[in-house]
Steps between C-alpha positions, in 0.01 A plus 500: 500500500628840399606726798216693668625841364464367138149376559407821677633708217303274258181546703535880508596518136185278429272736689632814313476319162142395584407860578668639185336246282153575652556874450582452135194281455278774668655776305457323165117491569463193301373280782615401847551178681189310625584589868488866412170445308371357824639797704358767275155335483500432875607853573217646303239279659615553861574881436866461622822574334668243266799490727289421802320234292838353391596473873188319597523253195863438593408422851236263365741315277744469781235370735408232235850399447544469883194286530669272242795486739730735297555783759631841400845618599666836557564526129133474429434806739793696361402427144150623553631834615788549253312399193269779543778752537667344178166539318456862609859590404449334159185678423655844601792462250331329209380738227142522399448405142200398274710340233483133453852501366595554874218357699520153348878470596419642843244230543716216385819616673282549815404128482854393448621695794221377731580132421865561558415666834266219606752231408780673706274553803356147507849336440653698784281298742496790739143605442276576205191690390160386624400358162820316451466364866156372399639357185771313695247375758309327216835365376568344836192290437611373161346761279723591209632866523347605165158338580490664842595843365238465215218407761596788727508754220184385351322514839636841558380621145161349547467683831631841356250472206203442739602789704522731192865501440638572156725272285716549198738300281759527778255324727466204264864479434571491877238231554619269223878548536575530882453133576711350204763765525564455872492123457809554278684789662485381855692165463831662389489788748411242769796285414722804501392606846515134618170528678197284528170690456250201505446247753395260213677637185279496196544722201818632667815302511588596866 
């Protein structure tokens, strides 16, 4: 296993990358991740801020993972705080544009950066985001990573649509690609870190 400082650096880098990636997707205005569809729809229905809804949703995902015997760690808590800061920073510095010539690369680049960040954070085995925690909880029970992620994202999207959240091409891409991409990016990063992220490895060679 890599030294603690290497894995801690990977976790922090992953958190920042996820925040930057999400900010690019938001700025592109071509559709956000299913979790954000749920947050925007829920915020509108409850009359609360999107950020507040995001916190409530994150607590719910974490609680579900905990019930499945995948408890959170300090990295989960820190990540929940820092990723919001990274998103706000990214949105503050990214230029506004209506040209698809820039918005499409922002969306695709944002997706790639998010996947890199998730892979680093999960492989560090020091804590991960609430949704990744839930994904790993299902993985502990023999569900393939890509199947678990598809199911989670589909459920979030359905809930978001019922609550009136808006979707776009970016939402569809995130739903379709996240499971298969993570199933392929996690194994090499996990091997490099020398960690084991699943109790019963499936879909990840850990």
